[in-house]
N, C-alpha and C positions, 0 to 999 in steps of 0.2 A: 502491501502498498504506500510507503513511504517515496520506493522509486516510483511509482506513479503519479504522488505529485508533487515531486522533484521534476518528472518528464513533464507535469501538467505547466508547472511556473517557467518550467525555460521554454515551454511552447508560445507560452502568452507573454513572453519579456522578450521572445524572439520576433513574435506576429503580433506588433504593434494592432495594425490596421482589427485583427481578427479579435482583438480584447475590448479594440473599441465597441467594434458591432453588438458583440455580444452582452456588455453594458447597456449601448442605450436599446437592444432590443430588450434585454428584461427591465432596462426603469420602462420603456413603452406599454408592458402589459400590467405594469399597474395604473399607465395612465387611459389606457382599454382593457381591460379581462378579455383574458384569451377566450376563442369559443370558434363554433365551426366556420361563421363567417370570415372568420380570420385566414383559417386554413385554405379557404375558397381562395380570398383573394392574392396569396402568394404566386406566382406566376411560376409555377409549374415546370411550363415549356422550355423557357428562358434556362433555369436550369439543367432540365435535360439536355437541350443543346449543347450549354455549354458544357457541361460533363462528356458531351462525345468530341466537342473539339479540343479541351483540356486533354484528353487521352491519345487520339490521334496525333496530335502535335507533339507531344509528347514521346510517341511512337519515327515523329520525323526525327527529332533530336537524337533518340537511341541510334537510329540508322543512317546518321548523318546525310540525310538527302540531299544535303547543298555541298555533299562534299566536293565533285565537280566543279562547282562553280566557282570553291575557295580556291582550288587548284590556280585558275587563271591568273592569279595575282602575283606567280612568279614571272610572269609578263610585264608586269609594272614597275616602270624602275623610278618614276619620281614622287617624291612626297604627296604631291598635289594629284596627282592620277592615284593614287592608292587610296587615299583620302575620297578622295569622288567617286570609288571604286565600293567601299566599303558604307559609306554614309547612305548611297541610294541601293545597296543590298536591302540596306535594312528599311528605305524609303519603299522600293517596290513588295519588295515579302512582306512587310508589315500588314498587307491588304490583305492577303491572303493566311497568312499564318497568326494572325493577332500582332499588336505590337510590343508585349512582351513577353513571346518567344521569337522574334526577331531579334532584339537583342539581347537575349540567351544564346541565340546562335552566334551573333558575329561579332558582340561586343568582347568574349574570351579569347576570340582568333584575331583582333585588332591588338591586343594589349600583346599576345604571343610576337605578332611579324613585327611592331612597332618596336618591342624590345630584343628581337634578332637584328631589326637594321639599327640598333642603335637612336633610335628616335622617341624616346620616352618622354622627352620636353611636351611632343604634341600629343601624347596618349589624354589628356585632361578636357581639353577643347575637342577635340575628334569625337570622344565620348558625348560630349555635350551635341555637338552635332549629330551624333547618330541617334541622341535620344531624341531630339527634334525632328527628325526623319521619323524616328517609330509614331512620334504623336501624332504628325501631319500627314505621312501616308497614309496609314490605316486609317482616315478618316475618311475616304472615298468610298471604301466598303460597308454594306450593315453590318458584316461580321467580320470588321479589320479592330474592332475593342467591343469589352465587355455592354459600354454602355450602349455605343451603336446597335449591336444586336438587341441587346432590351429596346430600347425605342422604335428601332425599325418592328419588333413582334407586336408591340404595344400600339404602335403607329395605322399600321397598315397600311402605310404609301408602297408603290412599289418598286422596285430595286431601279429602273430606272430612273424613277422620278428620285430617288436617293441620290445617285450617284451625280444626276447634273444637279442638284441642290449644292454637292460636297464641290464638285469637279473646279469652281474655280479660286477656293481655300487650296485645293490640289496643287493645282497649276503654277500658282502666285508662290506658296511655299517651296517646292522646286525651286523656280528662279533664284527665289531669297536665301536656298540654301546654297546655290552655285555662288552667290555674292559671297557669302560668309565666307565659306570656304576660300573663294581667291582674297578674300581680306587676311586670314591667317598666313598666307603665302606670298603676299605680299612684296615681301623684300627678295624671295627668291623664288618665282615659280618652278623654276626647274631643280630645283634642289633634289639630289637623288638619294635612293635609301638602298643599297644593299643586301639584298637575301640569300645566303648562299643556297638555300634549300627550304620549301616550303614544310615546317614540321609535322611531320605525314603522322607522328603517333598520335597527335592531336588531333588530326581534321579526318584521318582515313583507318579507323578501326575495322576489326572484320567485320565485314556486312552480310546479310544473309537478304540475297536477293526476292527471294519470296516474299520478307516480312515487308521489304521497300514497297514491293508492287502489293502487297495488301492492305498499306498505311496508304499509300495514296489514291486505292481505289475506295477507302472506307472515307476520306476527304472528299471524295467527289459527290460521296452519296450524302456527306452531312452536307455538304453546300447544296445538295437539289433541294434537299428537306428545310430548307432555311429559306432559301429563295421561293418556292412553290409553295409555303405555309401548308403543307399537308396537314391533314389531321391523323395521319398516323405515325404521327412522332414516335409514340410509344412503340411502335414496331421496328422502328428503325432505330431505337434507343436500344430495343434488344438484340436488334442483329450486329450493332457495332459492340455490344456488352458480351456476347457470345463470340464471337469474332476472336475480341481481344481474349477471351477467356482460354479459349482453344490455340488461336496461333501466337499470341506474347503474354501470358499472363500477368510477368512482372510489371509490365506497363499500368496495370488498373491498381498495385500500389504505389506508384511513383504520379499517378496522377494526384493534380495541386487540389486535392480534398479541402484545403484552409480557405482555398479561393471560394471554392463551391458554398460552405459553409458561414462565409464571411456576407456572399448574396444573399443566402437564408436570412441571415439575420438581419441583413439592411430592409430585407423584401418584410422580415415582420414590423422592422422598425414603421417601414412605411408605409404600411394597412392598418397597422394602431394608432398612427398619426389621423390617417385618411379618415379614419372612424369615431375621432374625436370632435364633437361640433365646432369648440372654442378654436379649437387651432386648424382645424380644417378650413374654418372661415376666413382665419387669419393672412391664412396661407394663400388662399385664393384670391383675398383680394390683394393682396401685396406681390403675388409671382407673376399672374398675369398682365401683360403687357410691357414684363423688366424679367426677361425669362434669359436674357442674356447676361444680364451684372446680377442675378441672383446665381444663375450655374456657373460663374466663375468665382466669385466670393464663399459660395457654400462649397466648393470644391476645395476650397482652400483649407477647410474644417473639418472635412469626411473625407474628400479624393471627390472625381468623378464619376466614379462609376455608382457610390452611393448616394449621390447629390442628384442622379440621373432617375432613380428611384422615386427618393423623395422628393421630386421636382413636379414630375411627369404627371401627375396626375391633376396639379394645379396651373398648369401650362397650356395655354392656345394658342400658341407659333412656335410649332416644330421646327423650324430651321433655327430662329433665335435660340434654345434650347441646345440642339447639337452644335451651334457654332459655339456659344459658350462653353460646354462641356470638352470640345475637341479641341479648346483652345487654355484652358485652364492647366493644362501641366502645362504650359510654360514659365508661368508665376512662381511656382515653388516646386518641391519633389512632392510636398504634400496633394498637389493639383494633380497626381495621376501616378495609380500603380507600377507602372511602367517604370516611373524615373524612380523609384524609391528599390524595385530589381537591380535598374541598372549604378546606383550605389551599393547594393549588394555586391554584384559581380566585380565592381572594382573595389571593394574595402578586402574581400578576398585576396587579391594580388596586391594588395599592398594596406597591410595593416595599420591601424592609426593614424591613415591620410583622409577621412571621412572630410575633414572639414575644408580641405584643400577641393577635394570635388564640387562638395558644395559651392563653395563662393565660384570656382569658375562656372560650374552649371549658372548658378542663379543669374551671374552678370551677364552670359550669352543668351541663356534660355529669357532672361527680360529685353533683353534687346530684342531679341525676335520677336516676341510679345507684341512689343510698344512699335514695331512696324507693322502688325497685321490689326491691330484689335480696331483701329478708328474703318481702315475698308472695311471692314467687316460688319461692323455694325451700319455704315452707310447701307451696304449690301441688303443688310435685312432693312432698311426704312425702305429703298427703293423698289424691293420686292415684294412689302409686306401688303 
């Protein structure tokens, strides 16, 4: 029992967001007592879809699906080109494998290669660019981030309309990232990096080709179930679970259940708040028409994923809500769970240097936010 309590204590200490979500969920049950209606309000479809995505993408990592792409880095000889390569690998992959998974794939490789080439002084700004790329690249697709997935499922918007709504932000962000990278290497845009050999042990483990094919097929099936909004998603869930149980059961252990539990807690919190007349009325009067600023500010307190769950029932402008939530991660580490993951990855390689990461992340990311925040607001106004 003592060992379990110690493990539980360490878990809550490590997983701050989970601890916060459990506390607010528990507190909300005192505001609105639990009931069958509360259970009905929880978005089980989103939780099921998130489980499928997290499990399949864990398989992507395990089988190094992106290994052939990484090997192309040996053909890049300048720092600027190598940085563009990694930043836009994150930018484009995040649309399909979610922003946090894209960082988990490419951040460690960036650190390895920059360290091999003796260019560690660039690691912090480049990791910040990758963080921005993950946040801004993922916004184009409904399944690029958990908050997009939730709002896409709840709103009923079509996939083409969703992409059309987010496309201006996505294109502008790509050009802006190129400008930021050019500014980093403005003193010497042709600065060389010499990497004798891509570290194969880190990117090319023993691969199982059947499992690689299995994960790619499962990914297509999951995405198809999201886009078509099929009512038979429980069957898709069963298919994914049974396939993984038979084909690669260790992935079911590695799946990020902490994120799933965090989502469940915030669903409970949101449902309880919505059912409390006074709080519900306050949010209804305050949020509607001010979704953009509410989503940005609230995300700095509870992160953008739970903020989407709390604010959606009181929102009347989906575009403003999406624009705010998909920009909130540029303001601070708390604004997006992907940013917290990035810090974790860096801290593992450079223990005790978290403050340096936070400082670099904050000033670069805020500079990016300062450029995009007003054009986005203008776009909301002219399309509202």
